[in-house]
N, C-alpha and C positions, 0 to 999 in steps of 0.2 A: 653454431646457432642452425647452419643450415645442415651440417651432418645428423644432427641431433632429430631435426623435423626428417630427414629421410627415414632415419632407423625407426623413429617409433611413431609417426605417424604415415606409414605407409599404407597405401590401401584404404583408408582412413578417409571415408569422404566429408565426415562433418569438419573433419580439420585438414584439409585437401587445399583449401586456400591459403593457406600457411605457406606452403612452398612457394607457389607463383610471387606472393609479396616479399618473403624474405629473398628468393632469387633475383628480384627486380631490382629492390634497395642494395642488394649485395653488388651486383653487377654494375650498378650506375656508381657506387663507389670507386669499383675498381676502374672505370672507364675515366672518372674525374682525376683519379691517380696516376694514368695512363699507363695501366696494366690492363692493356688490351686484349690480349690471346686470355688471359683469365676470366676476363671479362664476357668473351665470348662464350667460353665454356658455361659459367654460372648464369649468363642470359639462356643458354639455348637449354640449360636443366629447368630455367622456368619457363620456358617455351613448351617443353614436353609436359611441363606439370600442369598447365594451362587447360591442355590437349586431354591428359588423364584424367583430370580432376572436372574437366567443363568450367572452368573458372576462366573466363576470357576478359576481363576488368585488365590485367596487366600484359594481355598479349601484342597489343600493338607496341606497347613499350617498352617490352625486351627487343621485339624485333627492330624497334629504332636505335635501341643501346647496341645489338649488335652491327646495324649497318653501319653506325657512327665509329665504333672499333674497327670494321674492315676498311673504312675511310683511311683511317690513321695510320694501319696498317700497307696502306698504297696499294689495298685488292679492291678497286673500283667495280669488278664486275659482281662482285660478293656484295658490296654495299649496296649498289642498284638495287640489287635483288630483294634484298632485306628491306630495305627504303620503301619499295614500290607495295611490298607486303603491308608494312605500318601505316602508309599513307590511304591504301584502299581500306586496310581495316577501320583507321580513322574516322574517314569517310562515310564509311556504311553505318559506324554507330553515331553519325551526327556531330562528332567530336572536332568541329571545323577549326577551333583553336588551335590542336596539335597536328591537324593536317594540313593547315596554313603553314606550322614550324618546320614538317617536312618538305612542303614546297619550296621554303626558302632554303632548307639544306641543301635541296636538289639543285636551285638555282644558283648557290654558293658552289658545290662540287662538280658542276657542270652536266650535271644528270637530268636526262629529258625525260619528264614524267608521260608514259605512254597512253 
C-alpha cells in the first residue's frame, strides 16, 4: 500500500494526506512488533510527507514512534531529540493527553524535558 501511494499519488496535494496516514499506521505496527529500524524508516517517510504535503496531523505521532524506536535501540540521544519534538508539537496544538504521555515516557526513560 505504501509503495502504491508513493508511486500513484506523488505530488498530488488532494491525496497527499494518505501517505502520512499510512506511514503512521505502518510504522506503529512495525514498532509494536519490535521491528524498530524499519519503524524508523517508515515513520521518517511519514514525517517527510507531513512536511511535503502540509499535513501535520500525524507529525507528532510519527516523531513519537521514532523516539520510541530509538529508545528500544538504546540510542538515547536520538530518542530524546525526537521525544522533545513530539512533546512540544503536542503542547503547541493543545493535545495535552498525548503531551502527558510524552512526559510519562520521558520520566520512565530518564529524559529531562528542557
